C-alpha positions in Angstrom: 16.7 -5.4 -7.2 18.7 -2.8 -8.9 19.3 0.6 -7.3 20.1 4.2 -8.3 21.6 6.2 -5.4 21.5 9.9 -4.9 23.7 11.0 -2.0 23.4 14.2 0.1 21.4 16.4 -2.3 21.4 19.9 -0.7 18.0 21.5 -0.4 17.2 24.8 1.3 13.7 24.5 2.8 11.5 25.6 5.7 10.9 22.6 7.9 11.2 22.4 11.7 9.4 22.6 15.0 10.6 26.1 15.8 8.9 29.1 14.2 12.3 30.5 13.1 13.0 27.3 11.1 9.8 27.8 9.2 10.5 31.5 8.4 14.3 31.6 8.0 14.8 28.2 6.5 17.8 26.0 6.6 19.8 23.4 4.6 18.8 19.7 4.4 20.8 16.9 2.9 18.6 14.3 1.1 19.8 10.9 0.1 17.6 8.5 -2.0 18.0 4.9 -2.9 15.7 4.2 -5.8 15.0 0.4 -6.3 13.8 -0.7 -9.7 14.7 -3.0 -12.6 17.3 -1.4 -14.8 17.7 -4.4 -17.1 15.8 -3.0 -20.1 17.5 0.5 -19.8 20.9 -1.1 -19.6 20.3 -3.4 -22.5 19.1 -0.7 -24.8 21.3 2.1 -23.3 18.2 4.2 -23.2 17.5 6.7 -20.3 13.7 6.7 -21.2 13.6 3.1 -19.9 15.0 4.1 -16.6 14.5 7.0 -14.1 16.3 10.2 -14.8 18.1 11.0 -11.6 18.5 14.7 -12.5 14.7 14.9 -12.8 14.4 13.1 -9.4 16.7 15.7 -7.8 14.6 18.5 -9.1 11.4 16.7 -7.9 12.9 16.3 -4.4 13.9 19.9 -4.3 10.5 21.1 -5.5 8.6 18.9 -3.1 10.5 20.0 -0.1 10.2 23.7 -1.0 6.5 23.4 -1.7 5.7 21.8 1.6 6.4 22.5 5.3 6.7 19.8 7.9 7.7 20.0 11.6 9.6 16.7 11.8 12.3 15.2 9.6 10.5 11.9 10.2 7.6 13.4 8.3 9.8 14.6 5.5 11.3 11.2 5.0 8.0 9.4 5.0 6.1 11.9 2.8 8.9 12.2 0.3 9.3 8.5 0.0 5.6 8.0 -0.7 5.6 11.0 -3.2 8.4 9.5 -5.2 6.8 6.1 -5.4 3.6 7.7 -6.7 5.4 9.9 -9.1 7.7 7.4 -10.8 5.9 4.2 -11.9 9.0 2.0 -12.4 10.0 2.5 -8.7 9.3 -0.6 -6.5 11.0 0.7 -3.3 12.6 3.9 -2.0 14.9 4.5 0.9 15.0 8.2 1.9 17.6 9.6 4.4 17.1 13.2 5.6 20.1 14.9 7.3 19.7 18.1 9.3 23.1 19.7 9.6 22.0 22.7 11.7 19.8 21.0 14.3 19.1 23.7 17.0 20.1 21.8 20.1 22.8 24.2 21.4 25.5 21.6 21.1 28.0 20.6 18.5 27.1 17.8 16.1 27.6 16.8 12.5 24.1 16.0 11.4 20.8 14.5 12.8 19.2 12.1 10.3 16.2 9.9 9.8 15.7 7.1 7.2 12.4 5.8 5.9 12.0 2.9 3.5 8.7 2.6 1.6 7.7 0.2 -1.2 4.7 -1.0 -3.2 3.2 -4.1 -1.6 1.2 -6.9 -3.3 -2.2 -7.4 -1.6 -5.2 -9.6 -2.3 -8.6 -8.7 -0.9 -11.9 -10.7 -0.9 -15.1 -8.8 -1.9 -18.6 -9.5 -0.8 -22.1 -8.0 -0.6 -25.6 -9.3 0.0 -27.7 -6.2 0.6 -29.0 -3.7 -1.9 -27.5 -3.5 -5.4 -24.7 -6.0 -4.7 -22.7 -5.6 -7.8 -22.9 -1.8 -7.5 -21.7 -2.0 -3.9 -18.7 -4.0 -4.9 -17.8 -1.8 -7.8 -18.1 1.3 -5.7 -15.8 -0.2 -3.1 -13.2 -1.0 -5.8 -13.4 2.5 -7.1 -13.0 4.0 -3.6 -9.9 1.8 -3.1 -8.4 2.8 -6.5 -9.1 6.5 -5.6 -6.7 6.3 -2.7 -3.4 7.9 -3.8 -1.4 5.1 -2.1 -3.4 2.3 -3.7 -3.7 1.0 -7.2 -6.1 -1.9 -8.2 -4.4 -4.1 -10.8 -7.1 -6.7 -11.5 -10.3 -8.3 -10.2 -12.0 -11.6 -10.5 -15.5 -12.2 -11.9 -18.3 -12.0 -9.3 -20.2 -15.2 -8.3 -23.4 -15.8 -6.4 -22.7 -17.9 -3.2 -24.6 -19.2 -0.3 -24.2 -17.4 3.0 -22.0 -18.9 5.8 -23.3 -19.1 9.3 -26.5 -19.6 11.2 -28.2 -16.3 10.2 -30.9 -16.6 7.5 -30.1 -14.0 4.8 -29.9 -13.4 1.0 -27.2 -15.0 -1.2 -23.9 -13.2 -1.5 -22.1 -11.8 -4.5 -18.4 -12.6 -4.0 -15.1 -12.0 -5.7 -11.4 -11.0 -5.2 -9.0 -8.4 -6.3 -5.2 -7.9 -6.6 -3.9 -4.5 -5.7 -0.6 -2.7 -4.9 -0.3 -0.3 -2.0 2.2 1.8 -0.2 0.1 1.5 3.0 1.1 -0.7 5.9 -1.3 -3.5 6.8 -2.8 -1.4 9.6 -3.1 1.7 7.4 -4.9 -0.4 4.8 -7.2 -1.9 7.4 -8.2 1.7 8.4 -8.9 2.6 4.8 -11.0 -0.5 4.3 -13.0 0.4 7.5 -13.6 3.9 6.1 -14.8 2.5 2.8 -17.2 0.1 4.5 -18.5 2.9 6.6 -19.0 5.1 3.4 -21.0 2.2 1.9 -23.2 2.0 5.0 -22.0 -1.3 6.4 -23.4 -2.0 9.8 -21.8 -4.5 12.2 -24.9 -5.5 14.2 -25.2 -9.2 13.7 -22.1 -11.5 13.6 -22.2 -13.4 10.3 -25.1 -11.1 9.3 -26.0 -9.4 6.1 -23.9 -6.5 4.9 -23.8 -4.0 2.0 -20.0 -4.6 1.6 -17.4 -6.9 3.1 -13.7 -6.3 2.4 -11.1 -8.6 3.9 -7.4 -8.6 3.5 -6.4 -12.1 2.4 -2.7 -11.7 1.8 -0.2 -8.9 2.1 3.1 -9.9 0.4 4.2 -13.0 2.3 3.7 -11.5 5.7 2.3 -13.4 8.6 0.5 -11.1 11.1 -1.4 -12.1 14.2 -2.8 -9.4 16.4 -6.0 -8.5 18.2 -6.9 -6.3 15.2 -5.6 -8.1 12.2 -4.8 -11.6 11.1 -2.9 -12.2 7.8 -3.3 -14.5 6.0 -7.0 -14.4 6.6 -7.7 -17.1 9.1 -10.5 -18.8 7.1 -9.4 -18.3 3.5 -8.1 -21.9 3.0 -11.5 -23.2 4.1 -13.8 -21.0 2.0 -14.6 -22.0 -1.6 -16.1 -18.6 -2.2 -12.7 -17.0 -1.4 -10.5 -19.6 -3.2 -12.5 -19.7 -6.5 -11.9 -16.0 -7.3 -8.3 -16.3 -6.1 -7.7 -19.2 -8.4 -9.1 -17.1 -11.2 -6.7 -14.2 -10.7 -3.6 -15.9 -9.1 -3.8 -19.8 -9.2 0.0 -20.0 -8.7 0.1 -17.8 -5.6 1.3 -19.7 -2.5 -0.2 -19.5 1.0 2.7 -18.2 3.2 1.8 -20.6 6.0 0.6 -23.8 4.2 3.0 -23.4 1.3 0.3 -24.6 -1.1 -1.0 -22.7 -4.2 -4.5 -21.2 -4.4 -5.4 -24.0 -6.9 -4.1 -26.7 -4.6 -6.1 -25.3 -1.6 -9.3 -25.2 -3.7 -8.8 -28.7 -4.9 -8.5 -29.9 -1.3 -11.9 -28.6 -0.3 -13.9 -29.3 -3.5 
């Protein structure tokens, strides 16, 4: 991926753990690596097809002056996320914050923290079998899209499916969506839990009925196995009601463990 680099931009701002740092202020040096595709801008020699680095410098300066943080770790994280939201062509940002006058009563050049943030490609399954099922799913999608670090790109059609498991219950309405997010997998899991809670999901009976069910199917090509989260979703390759909507929106997408496309996985179980 192509990269525009801004090195050691001087910003005077009011960040720090000490009260004096928040009132007197101090100098910070900000470096930013802006990853994007510059092919069209280079071909047409047109700055409107790229990102104006002079504008980005002003944006960095304005953001750091308008906000106050205790930690340079927070500065790096928040600034990286802000720039990704602000400039649509950006795919990834690497921010380095240097603090030349760190108050440690010793001589040093700078203390610095780097943070790399990017937009990630994520696929979710959607399901509901209580209340107004379609309305529940649409509300969940809207709540996801309302998150400043998420943007829903497309969704599948919704299909009626039979419930899985021993519990007698109403049919489900199921689908899938493709979204991009700056959130980490665990951050996204917490957001999903919050949305399910807002839509009154109750986890009383395993495999039981629910107003909304949101599952992370894929997060880039990552493979995650923990007590809280498994990606790819452990059952996705065995569930027709998951694979059908996935084939509708991304038939070419490959499962990072099995190496087969969504279309190939669906054909194996049908």
